[in-house]
MARGU-748820 format. One record per residue (C-alpha): residue number from 1; residue in three letters; chain; x, y, z. Coordinates in Angstrom, 1 decimal. Layout:
BEGIN
@dose->NUM margu->Ala vexti->A x->X y->Y z->Z
...
// end
This chain:
BEGIN
@dose->1 margu->Met vexti->A x->11.5 y->30.4 z->18.0
@dose->2 margu->Ala vexti->A x->11.8 y->26.7 z->18.3
@dose->3 margu->Asn vexti->A x->10.9 y->24.5 z->15.3
@dose->4 margu->Thr vexti->A x->7.5 y->23.5 z->16.6
@dose->5 margu->Leu vexti->A x->6.4 y->21.7 z->13.4
@dose->6 margu->Thr vexti->A x->9.2 y->19.2 z->13.7
@dose->7 margu->Asn vexti->A x->7.3 y->17.8 z->16.8
@dose->8 margu->Leu vexti->A x->4.3 y->17.3 z->14.5
@dose->9 margu->Leu vexti->A x->6.1 y->15.2 z->12.0
@dose->10 margu->Pro vexti->A x->4.6 y->11.9 z->13.3
@dose->11 margu->Asn vexti->A x->1.1 y->13.4 z->12.9
@dose->12 margu->Leu vexti->A x->1.9 y->14.7 z->9.4
@dose->13 margu->Tyr vexti->A x->3.3 y->11.4 z->8.2
@dose->14 margu->Ala vexti->A x->0.4 y->9.5 z->9.7
@dose->15 margu->Ala vexti->A x->-2.0 y->11.8 z->7.8
@dose->16 margu->Leu vexti->A x->-0.1 y->11.2 z->4.6
@dose->17 margu->Asp vexti->A x->-0.3 y->7.5 z->5.1
@dose->18 margu->Thr vexti->A x->-4.0 y->7.8 z->5.5
@dose->19 margu->Val vexti->A x->-4.4 y->9.9 z->2.3
@dose->20 margu->Ser vexti->A x->-2.1 y->7.7 z->0.2
@dose->21 margu->Arg vexti->A x->-4.5 y->4.8 z->0.7
@dose->22 margu->Glu vexti->A x->-7.3 y->6.7 z->-1.1
@dose->23 margu->Leu vexti->A x->-8.0 y->5.5 z->-4.6
@dose->24 margu->Val vexti->A x->-5.5 y->7.7 z->-6.5
@dose->25 margu->Gly vexti->A x->-4.5 y->6.3 z->-9.9
@dose->26 margu->Phe vexti->A x->-3.5 y->9.2 z->-12.2
@dose->27 margu->Ile vexti->A x->-1.1 y->11.0 z->-9.9
@dose->28 margu->Pro vexti->A x->1.5 y->8.1 z->-9.7
@dose->29 margu->Ala vexti->A x->1.0 y->7.2 z->-13.4
@dose->30 margu->Val vexti->A x->1.6 y->10.6 z->-15.2
@dose->31 margu->Met vexti->A x->4.8 y->12.5 z->-15.8
@dose->32 margu->Arg vexti->A x->6.2 y->15.1 z->-13.5
@dose->33 margu->Asp vexti->A x->8.4 y->17.9 z->-14.6
@dose->34 margu->Ser vexti->A x->10.3 y->20.3 z->-12.2
@dose->35 margu->Gln vexti->A x->11.1 y->22.9 z->-14.9
@dose->36 margu->Val vexti->A x->7.4 y->23.4 z->-15.7
@dose->37 margu->Ser vexti->A x->6.6 y->23.7 z->-12.0
@dose->38 margu->Arg vexti->A x->8.7 y->26.9 z->-11.8
@dose->39 margu->Ala vexti->A x->6.0 y->28.8 z->-13.7
@dose->40 margu->Ala vexti->A x->3.9 y->31.3 z->-11.8
@dose->41 margu->Val vexti->A x->0.1 y->30.8 z->-11.3
@dose->42 margu->Gly vexti->A x->-1.6 y->31.6 z->-14.6
@dose->43 margu->Gln vexti->A x->1.6 y->31.5 z->-16.6
@dose->44 margu->Ser vexti->A x->1.6 y->29.2 z->-19.7
@dose->45 margu->Val vexti->A x->4.6 y->27.1 z->-20.6
@dose->46 margu->Val vexti->A x->4.7 y->25.5 z->-24.1
@dose->47 margu->Trp vexti->A x->5.5 y->21.8 z->-24.1
@dose->48 margu->Pro vexti->A x->7.5 y->21.1 z->-27.3
@dose->49 margu->Val vexti->A x->6.2 y->18.4 z->-29.6
@dose->50 margu->Val vexti->A x->8.5 y->17.7 z->-32.6
@dose->51 margu->Pro vexti->A x->6.7 y->16.8 z->-35.8
@dose->52 margu->Ser vexti->A x->7.5 y->13.7 z->-37.9
@dose->53 margu->Gly vexti->A x->9.9 y->14.2 z->-40.7
@dose->54 margu->Ser vexti->A x->9.3 y->13.6 z->-44.4
@dose->55 margu->Ala vexti->A x->11.3 y->11.2 z->-46.5
@dose->56 margu->Val vexti->A x->12.9 y->12.3 z->-49.7
@dose->57 margu->Asp vexti->A x->14.9 y->10.6 z->-52.4
@dose->58 margu->Phe vexti->A x->18.6 y->10.5 z->-51.7
@dose->59 margu->Ala vexti->A x->20.3 y->12.4 z->-54.5
@dose->60 margu->Pro vexti->A x->24.1 y->12.9 z->-54.4
@dose->61 margu->Gly vexti->A x->25.3 y->16.4 z->-55.2
@dose->62 margu->Ala vexti->A x->28.1 y->18.9 z->-54.8
@dose->63 margu->Tyr vexti->A x->26.6 y->20.2 z->-51.5
@dose->64 margu->Gly vexti->A x->24.8 y->18.9 z->-48.5
@dose->65 margu->Pro vexti->A x->21.0 y->18.4 z->-48.5
@dose->66 margu->Ala vexti->A x->18.5 y->21.3 z->-48.4
@dose->67 margu->Pro vexti->A x->16.1 y->20.3 z->-45.7
@dose->68 margu->Gly vexti->A x->12.7 y->21.8 z->-45.3
@dose->69 margu->Asp vexti->A x->11.6 y->23.9 z->-42.4
@dose->70 margu->Thr vexti->A x->10.7 y->22.3 z->-39.1
@dose->71 margu->Thr vexti->A x->8.1 y->23.9 z->-36.9
@dose->72 margu->Val vexti->A x->8.3 y->22.8 z->-33.3
@dose->73 margu->Ala vexti->A x->5.1 y->23.6 z->-31.5
@dose->74 margu->Gly vexti->A x->3.0 y->22.1 z->-28.8
@dose->75 margu->Pro vexti->A x->0.3 y->22.5 z->-26.2
@dose->76 margu->Ser vexti->A x->0.7 y->24.7 z->-23.2
@dose->77 margu->Leu vexti->A x->0.7 y->23.8 z->-19.5
@dose->78 margu->Thr vexti->A x->-0.4 y->26.3 z->-16.9
@dose->79 margu->Ile vexti->A x->0.1 y->26.3 z->-13.1
@dose->80 margu->Ser vexti->A x->-3.6 y->27.0 z->-12.9
@dose->81 margu->Lys vexti->A x->-4.5 y->26.4 z->-9.2
@dose->82 margu->Ser vexti->A x->-3.0 y->27.3 z->-5.9
@dose->83 margu->Lys vexti->A x->-5.1 y->25.9 z->-3.1
@dose->84 margu->Ser vexti->A x->-4.9 y->25.6 z->0.7
@dose->85 margu->Val vexti->A x->-6.9 y->24.1 z->3.5
@dose->86 margu->Pro vexti->A x->-6.7 y->26.3 z->6.6
@dose->87 margu->Val vexti->A x->-7.7 y->25.1 z->10.0
@dose->88 margu->Tyr vexti->A x->-7.3 y->26.5 z->13.5
@dose->89 margu->Phe vexti->A x->-7.8 y->25.7 z->17.2
@dose->90 margu->Thr vexti->A x->-8.3 y->28.1 z->20.0
@dose->91 margu->Gly vexti->A x->-6.7 y->27.6 z->23.4
@dose->92 margu->Glu vexti->A x->-10.1 y->26.6 z->24.8
@dose->93 margu->Asp vexti->A x->-10.5 y->24.0 z->21.9
@dose->94 margu->Ile vexti->A x->-7.1 y->22.4 z->22.8
@dose->95 margu->Leu vexti->A x->-7.9 y->22.4 z->26.5
@dose->96 margu->Gly vexti->A x->-11.2 y->20.7 z->25.8
@dose->97 margu->Leu vexti->A x->-9.8 y->18.2 z->23.4
@dose->98 margu->Asn vexti->A x->-7.0 y->17.2 z->25.8
@dose->99 margu->Ser vexti->A x->-9.7 y->16.3 z->28.4
@dose->100 margu->Gly vexti->A x->-11.3 y->14.1 z->25.8
@dose->101 margu->Pro vexti->A x->-10.0 y->12.3 z->22.7
@dose->102 margu->Gly vexti->A x->-6.7 y->14.3 z->22.7
@dose->103 margu->Tyr vexti->A x->-5.5 y->17.3 z->20.6
@dose->104 margu->Asp vexti->A x->-2.8 y->15.3 z->18.8
@dose->105 margu->Met vexti->A x->-5.3 y->12.7 z->17.5
@dose->106 margu->Ile vexti->A x->-7.7 y->15.3 z->16.3
@dose->107 margu->Leu vexti->A x->-4.9 y->17.3 z->14.7
@dose->108 margu->Gln vexti->A x->-3.8 y->14.2 z->12.8
@dose->109 margu->Lys vexti->A x->-7.3 y->13.5 z->11.5
@dose->110 margu->Thr vexti->A x->-7.5 y->17.2 z->10.5
@dose->111 margu->Phe vexti->A x->-4.3 y->17.0 z->8.5
@dose->112 margu->Ala vexti->A x->-5.5 y->13.8 z->6.9
@dose->113 margu->Gln vexti->A x->-8.7 y->15.3 z->5.7
@dose->114 margu->Ser vexti->A x->-7.0 y->18.4 z->4.4
@dose->115 margu->Met vexti->A x->-4.5 y->16.5 z->2.3
@dose->116 margu->Arg vexti->A x->-7.2 y->14.1 z->1.1
@dose->117 margu->Thr vexti->A x->-9.2 y->17.2 z->-0.2
@dose->118 margu->Leu vexti->A x->-6.2 y->18.5 z->-2.1
@dose->119 margu->Val vexti->A x->-5.2 y->15.1 z->-3.5
@dose->120 margu->Asn vexti->A x->-8.7 y->14.5 z->-4.8
@dose->121 margu->Leu vexti->A x->-8.8 y->17.9 z->-6.5
@dose->122 margu->Ile vexti->A x->-5.5 y->17.1 z->-8.3
@dose->123 margu->Glu vexti->A x->-6.7 y->13.6 z->-9.3
@dose->124 margu->Ala vexti->A x->-9.9 y->15.0 z->-10.7
@dose->125 margu->Asp vexti->A x->-8.1 y->17.5 z->-12.8
@dose->126 margu->Leu vexti->A x->-5.8 y->14.8 z->-14.2
@dose->127 margu->Phe vexti->A x->-8.9 y->12.7 z->-15.0
@dose->128 margu->Ala vexti->A x->-10.4 y->15.6 z->-16.9
@dose->129 margu->Ala vexti->A x->-7.2 y->16.3 z->-18.8
@dose->130 margu->Ala vexti->A x->-6.8 y->12.6 z->-19.7
@dose->131 margu->Tyr vexti->A x->-10.3 y->11.9 z->-21.1
@dose->132 margu->Lys vexti->A x->-10.5 y->15.2 z->-22.9
@dose->133 margu->Gly vexti->A x->-7.1 y->14.6 z->-24.5
@dose->134 margu->Ala vexti->A x->-7.5 y->11.1 z->-25.8
@dose->135 margu->Ser vexti->A x->-7.1 y->10.1 z->-29.5
@dose->136 margu->Arg vexti->A x->-9.8 y->7.5 z->-30.0
@dose->137 margu->Ala vexti->A x->-12.0 y->5.1 z->-28.0
@dose->138 margu->Tyr vexti->A x->-13.0 y->1.5 z->-27.9
@dose->139 margu->Gly vexti->A x->-16.0 y->-0.3 z->-26.3
@dose->140 margu->Thr vexti->A x->-19.6 y->0.3 z->-25.7
@dose->141 margu->Ala vexti->A x->-20.8 y->3.3 z->-23.7
@dose->142 margu->Gly vexti->A x->-22.8 y->2.3 z->-20.6
@dose->143 margu->Thr vexti->A x->-21.5 y->-1.4 z->-20.8
@dose->144 margu->Met vexti->A x->-18.9 y->-2.5 z->-18.2
@dose->145 margu->Pro vexti->A x->-15.9 y->-4.2 z->-19.9
@dose->146 margu->Phe vexti->A x->-14.2 y->-7.4 z->-18.8
@dose->147 margu->Ala vexti->A x->-17.5 y->-9.3 z->-18.4
@dose->148 margu->Thr vexti->A x->-16.5 y->-12.5 z->-20.2
@dose->149 margu->Asn vexti->A x->-14.0 y->-14.7 z->-18.3
@dose->150 margu->Gly vexti->A x->-10.8 y->-15.2 z->-20.2
@dose->151 margu->Asp vexti->A x->-11.5 y->-12.5 z->-22.7
@dose->152 margu->Leu vexti->A x->-9.2 y->-9.5 z->-22.5
@dose->153 margu->Thr vexti->A x->-10.1 y->-8.1 z->-25.9
@dose->154 margu->Asp vexti->A x->-11.0 y->-4.7 z->-24.4
@dose->155 margu->Ile vexti->A x->-7.4 y->-4.2 z->-23.2
@dose->156 margu->Ala vexti->A x->-6.0 y->-5.6 z->-26.4
@dose->157 margu->Gln vexti->A x->-7.9 y->-3.1 z->-28.5
@dose->158 margu->Leu vexti->A x->-6.8 y->-0.2 z->-26.3
@dose->159 margu->Arg vexti->A x->-3.2 y->-1.4 z->-26.9
@dose->160 margu->Lys vexti->A x->-3.9 y->-1.6 z->-30.6
@dose->161 margu->Ile vexti->A x->-5.0 y->2.1 z->-30.7
@dose->162 margu->Leu vexti->A x->-1.8 y->3.1 z->-29.0
@dose->163 margu->Asp vexti->A x->0.3 y->0.8 z->-31.2
@dose->164 margu->Asp vexti->A x->-1.3 y->2.2 z->-34.3
@dose->165 margu->Asn vexti->A x->-0.6 y->5.8 z->-33.1
@dose->166 margu->Gly vexti->A x->3.1 y->4.9 z->-32.5
@dose->167 margu->Ser vexti->A x->3.0 y->5.2 z->-28.7
@dose->168 margu->Pro vexti->A x->6.1 y->4.2 z->-26.7
@dose->169 margu->Gln vexti->A x->5.7 y->0.7 z->-25.3
@dose->170 margu->Thr vexti->A x->7.7 y->0.7 z->-22.1
@dose->171 margu->Asp vexti->A x->5.8 y->2.9 z->-19.7
@dose->172 margu->Leu vexti->A x->2.1 y->2.3 z->-20.4
@dose->173 margu->His vexti->A x->-0.7 y->2.8 z->-17.8
@dose->174 margu->Leu vexti->A x->-4.4 y->2.1 z->-17.5
@dose->175 margu->Val vexti->A x->-6.5 y->3.9 z->-14.9
@dose->176 margu->Leu vexti->A x->-9.8 y->2.1 z->-14.1
@dose->177 margu->Ser vexti->A x->-12.8 y->3.0 z->-12.1
@dose->178 margu->Asn vexti->A x->-13.9 y->1.2 z->-9.0
@dose->179 margu->Gly vexti->A x->-16.5 y->-0.7 z->-11.0
@dose->180 margu->Ala vexti->A x->-14.1 y->-1.8 z->-13.7
@dose->181 margu->Ile vexti->A x->-11.6 y->-3.1 z->-11.1
@dose->182 margu->Ala vexti->A x->-14.5 y->-5.0 z->-9.4
@dose->183 margu->Lys vexti->A x->-15.4 y->-6.5 z->-12.7
@dose->184 margu->Leu vexti->A x->-11.9 y->-7.7 z->-13.3
@dose->185 margu->Arg vexti->A x->-11.7 y->-9.2 z->-9.8
@dose->186 margu->Gly vexti->A x->-15.0 y->-10.9 z->-10.1
@dose->187 margu->Ser vexti->A x->-15.1 y->-12.0 z->-13.7
@dose->188 margu->Gln vexti->A x->-11.6 y->-12.8 z->-14.9
@dose->189 margu->Ala vexti->A x->-10.8 y->-16.1 z->-13.2
@dose->190 margu->Ile vexti->A x->-7.5 y->-16.3 z->-15.1
@dose->191 margu->Leu vexti->A x->-6.2 y->-13.4 z->-13.1
@dose->192 margu->Phe vexti->A x->-6.6 y->-15.1 z->-9.7
@dose->193 margu->Arg vexti->A x->-5.7 y->-18.7 z->-10.7
@dose->194 margu->Ala vexti->A x->-2.1 y->-18.7 z->-9.5
@dose->195 margu->Asn vexti->A x->-1.1 y->-21.4 z->-12.0
@dose->196 margu->Glu vexti->A x->-2.3 y->-19.3 z->-14.9
@dose->197 margu->Ala vexti->A x->-1.6 y->-15.8 z->-13.7
@dose->198 margu->Gly vexti->A x->1.9 y->-16.7 z->-12.3
@dose->199 margu->Thr vexti->A x->1.1 y->-15.1 z->-9.0
@dose->200 margu->Asp vexti->A x->-1.5 y->-15.3 z->-6.2
@dose->201 margu->Ala vexti->A x->-1.5 y->-11.5 z->-5.7
@dose->202 margu->Met vexti->A x->-5.0 y->-11.1 z->-7.1
@dose->203 margu->Leu vexti->A x->-6.4 y->-14.1 z->-5.1
@dose->204 margu->Arg vexti->A x->-4.8 y->-13.1 z->-1.8
@dose->205 margu->Asp vexti->A x->-4.7 y->-9.3 z->-1.9
@dose->206 margu->Gly vexti->A x->-6.9 y->-8.3 z->-4.8
@dose->207 margu->Thr vexti->A x->-4.0 y->-6.4 z->-6.4
@dose->208 margu->Leu vexti->A x->-3.2 y->-6.0 z->-10.1
@dose->209 margu->Thr vexti->A x->0.3 y->-4.8 z->-11.2
@dose->210 margu->Lys vexti->A x->0.6 y->-5.2 z->-15.0
@dose->211 margu->Leu vexti->A x->-1.8 y->-6.6 z->-17.6
@dose->212 margu->Glu vexti->A x->-0.9 y->-6.8 z->-21.3
@dose->213 margu->Gly vexti->A x->1.8 y->-4.2 z->-20.9
@dose->214 margu->Phe vexti->A x->-0.3 y->-1.7 z->-18.9
@dose->215 margu->Gly vexti->A x->0.4 y->-0.8 z->-15.3
@dose->216 margu->Ile vexti->A x->-3.0 y->-1.1 z->-13.7
@dose->217 margu->His vexti->A x->-4.3 y->1.7 z->-11.4
@dose->218 margu->Gln vexti->A x->-7.5 y->2.5 z->-9.7
@dose->219 margu->Ser vexti->A x->-9.0 y->6.0 z->-9.2
@dose->220 margu->Gly vexti->A x->-11.9 y->7.1 z->-7.1
@dose->221 margu->Gln vexti->A x->-12.3 y->10.2 z->-9.3
@dose->222 margu->Val vexti->A x->-13.3 y->8.4 z->-12.5
@dose->223 margu->Met vexti->A x->-16.9 y->9.4 z->-13.1
@dose->224 margu->Gln vexti->A x->-19.6 y->9.0 z->-15.7
@dose->225 margu->Leu vexti->A x->-19.7 y->11.8 z->-18.3
@dose->226 margu->Thr vexti->A x->-22.9 y->13.4 z->-19.7
@dose->227 margu->Lys vexti->A x->-22.7 y->13.8 z->-23.5
@dose->228 margu->Gly vexti->A x->-23.3 y->17.0 z->-25.4
@dose->229 margu->Thr vexti->A x->-26.7 y->17.7 z->-26.9
@dose->230 margu->Gly vexti->A x->-25.4 y->18.0 z->-30.5
@dose->231 margu->Ala vexti->A x->-27.7 y->16.7 z->-33.2
@dose->232 margu->Ser vexti->A x->-27.9 y->16.8 z->-37.0
@dose->233 margu->Tyr vexti->A x->-24.4 y->18.1 z->-37.6
@dose->234 margu->Val vexti->A x->-22.8 y->17.2 z->-40.9
@dose->235 margu->Thr vexti->A x->-19.3 y->18.0 z->-42.3
@dose->236 margu->Ser vexti->A x->-19.0 y->21.1 z->-44.5
@dose->237 margu->Gly vexti->A x->-16.2 y->19.8 z->-46.6
@dose->238 margu->Ser vexti->A x->-13.9 y->16.8 z->-47.1
@dose->239 margu->Thr vexti->A x->-11.5 y->16.0 z->-44.3
@dose->240 margu->Ala vexti->A x->-8.3 y->14.3 z->-45.3
@dose->241 margu->Ala vexti->A x->-6.8 y->11.4 z->-43.3
@dose->242 margu->Gly vexti->A x->-4.5 y->12.8 z->-40.6
@dose->243 margu->Val vexti->A x->-6.4 y->16.0 z->-40.1
@dose->244 margu->Asn vexti->A x->-7.9 y->16.7 z->-36.7
@dose->245 margu->Ser vexti->A x->-10.0 y->19.9 z->-37.4
@dose->246 margu->Ile vexti->A x->-13.4 y->19.1 z->-38.9
@dose->247 margu->Ala vexti->A x->-15.8 y->21.8 z->-40.0
@dose->248 margu->Leu vexti->A x->-19.5 y->21.2 z->-39.2
@dose->249 margu->Val vexti->A x->-22.6 y->22.9 z->-40.6
@dose->250 margu->Thr vexti->A x->-26.3 y->22.8 z->-39.8
@dose->251 margu->Gly vexti->A x->-27.1 y->21.0 z->-36.6
@dose->252 margu->Thr vexti->A x->-27.8 y->22.3 z->-33.1
@dose->253 margu->Gly vexti->A x->-26.6 y->21.8 z->-29.6
@dose->254 margu->Thr vexti->A x->-23.3 y->21.2 z->-28.0
@dose->255 margu->Val vexti->A x->-20.4 y->18.8 z->-28.9
@dose->256 margu->Asn vexti->A x->-18.3 y->18.8 z->-25.8
@dose->257 margu->Ala vexti->A x->-14.6 y->18.1 z->-25.2
@dose->258 margu->Gly vexti->A x->-14.5 y->14.5 z->-24.2
@dose->259 margu->Asp vexti->A x->-17.5 y->13.4 z->-26.3
@dose->260 margu->Val vexti->A x->-17.0 y->10.4 z->-28.4
@dose->261 margu->Val vexti->A x->-18.2 y->10.8 z->-32.0
@dose->262 margu->Thr vexti->A x->-18.4 y->8.8 z->-35.1
@dose->263 margu->Phe vexti->A x->-19.0 y->9.7 z->-38.8
@dose->264 margu->Ala vexti->A x->-21.3 y->8.0 z->-41.2
@dose->265 margu->Ala vexti->A x->-18.4 y->7.1 z->-43.5
@dose->266 margu->Asp vexti->A x->-16.1 y->6.0 z->-40.7
@dose->267 margu->Ser vexti->A x->-18.2 y->4.2 z->-38.1
@dose->268 margu->Asn vexti->A x->-15.4 y->1.8 z->-37.1
@dose->269 margu->Asn vexti->A x->-13.4 y->4.6 z->-35.5
@dose->270 margu->Lys vexti->A x->-14.7 y->6.3 z->-32.3
@dose->271 margu->Tyr vexti->A x->-13.0 y->9.7 z->-32.1
@dose->272 margu->Val vexti->A x->-12.6 y->11.7 z->-28.9
@dose->273 margu->Val vexti->A x->-13.4 y->15.4 z->-29.2
@dose->274 margu->Thr vexti->A x->-10.7 y->17.6 z->-27.8
@dose->275 margu->Gly vexti->A x->-12.3 y->20.9 z->-28.8
@dose->276 margu->Gly vexti->A x->-16.1 y->21.2 z->-29.1
@dose->277 margu->Val vexti->A x->-18.7 y->23.6 z->-30.4
@dose->278 margu->Ser vexti->A x->-22.1 y->24.9 z->-29.3
@dose->279 margu->Ala vexti->A x->-23.2 y->25.9 z->-32.9
@dose->280 margu->Pro vexti->A x->-22.0 y->25.1 z->-36.4
@dose->281 margu->Gly vexti->A x->-18.2 y->25.5 z->-36.4
@dose->282 margu->Thr vexti->A x->-15.0 y->23.5 z->-36.3
@dose->283 margu->Val vexti->A x->-14.5 y->20.6 z->-33.8
@dose->284 margu->Thr vexti->A x->-11.1 y->19.1 z->-33.1
@dose->285 margu->Ile vexti->A x->-10.5 y->15.4 z->-32.5
@dose->286 margu->Gly vexti->A x->-7.5 y->13.9 z->-30.8
@dose->287 margu->Ala vexti->A x->-4.3 y->13.4 z->-32.8
@dose->288 margu->Pro vexti->A x->-3.4 y->11.7 z->-35.1
@dose->289 margu->Gly vexti->A x->-6.8 y->12.8 z->-36.4
@dose->290 margu->Ala vexti->A x->-9.0 y->11.2 z->-39.0
@dose->291 margu->Gln vexti->A x->-8.1 y->7.6 z->-39.9
@dose->292 margu->Met vexti->A x->-9.6 y->7.9 z->-43.4
@dose->293 margu->Val vexti->A x->-11.0 y->10.6 z->-45.7
@dose->294 margu->Ile vexti->A x->-14.3 y->11.9 z->-44.3
@dose->295 margu->Pro vexti->A x->-16.4 y->13.2 z->-47.2
@dose->296 margu->Thr vexti->A x->-18.4 y->16.4 z->-47.2
@dose->297 margu->Ala vexti->A x->-22.0 y->16.3 z->-46.0
@dose->298 margu->Asn vexti->A x->-21.2 y->13.4 z->-43.7
@dose->299 margu->Ala vexti->A x->-23.2 y->13.0 z->-40.6
@dose->300 margu->Leu vexti->A x->-21.6 y->13.2 z->-37.1
@dose->301 margu->Thr vexti->A x->-23.1 y->11.2 z->-34.3
@dose->302 margu->Val vexti->A x->-22.4 y->12.0 z->-30.6
@dose->303 margu->Gly vexti->A x->-22.1 y->8.8 z->-28.5
@dose->304 margu->Asn vexti->A x->-24.0 y->8.1 z->-25.3
@dose->305 margu->Asn vexti->A x->-23.0 y->9.0 z->-21.8
@dose->306 margu->Tyr vexti->A x->-20.0 y->6.9 z->-20.7
@dose->307 margu->Thr vexti->A x->-17.4 y->6.4 z->-18.0
@dose->308 margu->Pro vexti->A x->-13.8 y->6.8 z->-19.4
@dose->309 margu->Leu vexti->A x->-11.2 y->4.3 z->-18.5
@dose->310 margu->Val vexti->A x->-8.0 y->5.9 z->-19.8
@dose->311 margu->Ala vexti->A x->-4.9 y->4.2 z->-21.1
@dose->312 margu->Phe vexti->A x->-1.7 y->6.3 z->-21.8
@dose->313 margu->Asp vexti->A x->2.0 y->6.5 z->-22.0
@dose->314 margu->Arg vexti->A x->3.4 y->8.2 z->-19.0
@dose->315 margu->Gly vexti->A x->4.8 y->11.1 z->-21.0
@dose->316 margu->Ala vexti->A x->1.4 y->11.9 z->-22.6
@dose->317 margu->Ile vexti->A x->0.1 y->13.6 z->-19.5
@dose->318 margu->Val vexti->A x->2.1 y->16.1 z->-17.4
@dose->319 margu->Leu vexti->A x->1.5 y->17.2 z->-13.8
@dose->320 margu->Ala vexti->A x->3.4 y->20.1 z->-12.3
@dose->321 margu->Thr vexti->A x->3.2 y->20.7 z->-8.6
@dose->322 margu->Arg vexti->A x->5.0 y->23.0 z->-6.2
@dose->323 margu->Ala vexti->A x->4.4 y->25.0 z->-3.0
@dose->324 margu->Pro vexti->A x->2.5 y->28.3 z->-3.4
@dose->325 margu->Ala vexti->A x->4.9 y->31.2 z->-3.9
@dose->326 margu->Leu vexti->A x->5.6 y->33.4 z->-0.9
@dose->327 margu->Pro vexti->A x->7.1 y->36.9 z->-0.9
@dose->328 margu->Pro vexti->A x->10.9 y->37.2 z->-0.3
@dose->329 margu->Gly vexti->A x->11.6 y->36.4 z->3.3
@dose->330 margu->Gly vexti->A x->8.4 y->34.5 z->3.8
@dose->331 margu->Asp vexti->A x->5.2 y->35.7 z->5.5
@dose->332 margu->Ser vexti->A x->4.1 y->35.8 z->9.1
@dose->333 margu->Ala vexti->A x->4.2 y->32.0 z->9.6
@dose->334 margu->Thr vexti->A x->6.0 y->30.9 z->12.7
@dose->335 margu->Asp vexti->A x->7.1 y->27.7 z->11.0
@dose->336 margu->Val vexti->A x->6.9 y->26.1 z->7.6
@dose->337 margu->Ile vexti->A x->7.7 y->22.6 z->6.6
@dose->338 margu->Glu vexti->A x->7.6 y->20.6 z->3.3
@dose->339 margu->Ile vexti->A x->6.5 y->17.0 z->3.4
@dose->340 margu->Gln vexti->A x->6.2 y->14.5 z->0.6
@dose->341 margu->Asp vexti->A x->3.5 y->11.8 z->0.2
@dose->342 margu->Pro vexti->A x->5.6 y->8.6 z->-0.2
@dose->343 margu->Ile vexti->A x->3.1 y->6.9 z->-2.6
@dose->344 margu->Ser vexti->A x->1.8 y->9.7 z->-4.9
@dose->345 margu->Gly vexti->A x->5.0 y->11.7 z->-4.6
@dose->346 margu->Leu vexti->A x->3.0 y->14.9 z->-4.0
@dose->347 margu->Gly vexti->A x->4.8 y->17.5 z->-1.9
@dose->348 margu->Phe vexti->A x->2.7 y->19.6 z->0.6
@dose->349 margu->Gln vexti->A x->3.7 y->22.7 z->2.4
@dose->350 margu->Val vexti->A x->2.4 y->23.0 z->6.0
@dose->351 margu->Ala vexti->A x->2.6 y->26.3 z->7.8
@dose->352 margu->Glu vexti->A x->1.9 y->27.2 z->11.4
@dose->353 margu->Tyr vexti->A x->0.6 y->30.6 z->12.4
@dose->354 margu->Arg vexti->A x->0.4 y->31.5 z->16.1
@dose->355 margu->Gln vexti->A x->-2.3 y->34.1 z->16.4
@dose->356 margu->Tyr vexti->A x->-4.3 y->35.9 z->19.1
@dose->357 margu->Gly vexti->A x->-5.6 y->33.2 z->21.4
@dose->358 margu->Arg vexti->A x->-5.4 y->30.5 z->18.7
@dose->359 margu->Ile vexti->A x->-3.1 y->28.5 z->16.5
@dose->360 margu->Ala vexti->A x->-3.8 y->28.1 z->12.8
@dose->361 margu->Tyr vexti->A x->-2.4 y->25.6 z->10.2
@dose->362 margu->Asp vexti->A x->-2.4 y->26.0 z->6.4
@dose->363 margu->Ile vexti->A x->-1.9 y->22.9 z->4.2
@dose->364 margu->Arg vexti->A x->-1.3 y->24.0 z->0.6
@dose->365 margu->Ile vexti->A x->-0.1 y->23.1 z->-2.9
@dose->366 margu->Ala vexti->A x->-0.1 y->24.6 z->-6.4
@dose->367 margu->Trp vexti->A x->-0.5 y->22.6 z->-9.5
@dose->368 margu->Gly vexti->A x->-1.3 y->22.4 z->-13.2
@dose->369 margu->Cys vexti->A x->-1.7 y->19.5 z->-15.6
@dose->370 margu->Ala vexti->A x->-2.2 y->18.9 z->-19.3
@dose->371 margu->Ala vexti->A x->-2.5 y->16.1 z->-21.9
@dose->372 margu->Val vexti->A x->0.4 y->16.9 z->-24.2
@dose->373 margu->Lys vexti->A x->0.3 y->14.0 z->-26.6
@dose->374 margu->Ser vexti->A x->-3.1 y->12.8 z->-27.7
@dose->375 margu->Asn vexti->A x->-1.5 y->10.1 z->-29.9
@dose->376 margu->His vexti->A x->-0.5 y->8.3 z->-26.8
@dose->377 margu->Ile vexti->A x->-3.8 y->8.4 z->-25.0
@dose->378 margu->Ala vexti->A x->-6.8 y->6.1 z->-25.6
@dose->379 margu->Thr vexti->A x->-10.1 y->5.6 z->-23.9
@dose->380 margu->Leu vexti->A x->-12.0 y->2.4 z->-23.0
@dose->381 margu->Leu vexti->A x->-15.8 y->3.1 z->-22.8
@dose->382 margu->Ser vexti->A x->-17.8 y->1.8 z->-19.9
// end
């Protein structure tokens, strides 16, 4: 049978161009790994994280050094979702469309909406992985940053958190909400004064490329979070600096992953919860853990609802995508084609099925994502 989908390539690429103009910020900013993407749906792959070494006194001797054991461990990434958007048209549908707006135009819009749906699902998953995997936070919940012209303290403090955590410096990214981008465009005059910014890109096009070392991105999936209901929790023992598991006693309600918490003895640091509780138990905070000793019987406070604006090194968040697996020899599709979004880099599989009195299309992709290095992720509250 002739390769019918080749004739649809103009429609497919037009659809991708439409979708790639959606506000997608995390997808182009995170790391992609083709080896991880070979995992089956539901299969976990451990992402290796090598621990820091310990310095010892140099002591000459008859033999080489006797190093201590090194345990290489890390979080796991799972290809957790395999989704498709199926659509079909009957012969009568196509006949009617060709006497009106035209079948090709409707088909193009259908592809566009299908791919938009899938891209938004992946972007939302990356947003969730990013804010739940952060180390610490800066700012005031419910208050939009960047309000004071010429004051970029908010971004500088995010950079400080990453610097303190030892994050790489060369591939940093900051994903902002629509509201935060609007605030930057409207309040920071230094960014659109060409003589001060060194470019008129903000003034003419409203675009931001880099700011204080961060590649700036905008995402339509950045949403306000509702905090947990946790109250009256206190620590059950002393937590040493560098530890990220903190036992809680008394108290009630939930402390959710993504909540920002403080401790009475350490109110200067806003910790992001990576593993919560719904009753007295042990919460985990993002690495590198506590910044000072948190004594026993120390009160924990859950911060207010907030919208996370997330800064990270590219390698801190991993996205794996692939086409859904088919049986050997394929299925009953009359044609299958792979097409790549030129902006986000996502690859979609589009299959055509000629059925009884109708033609069906299936637009599909499988993916998984994870925050693999909390040390290299920080949150700006808004």
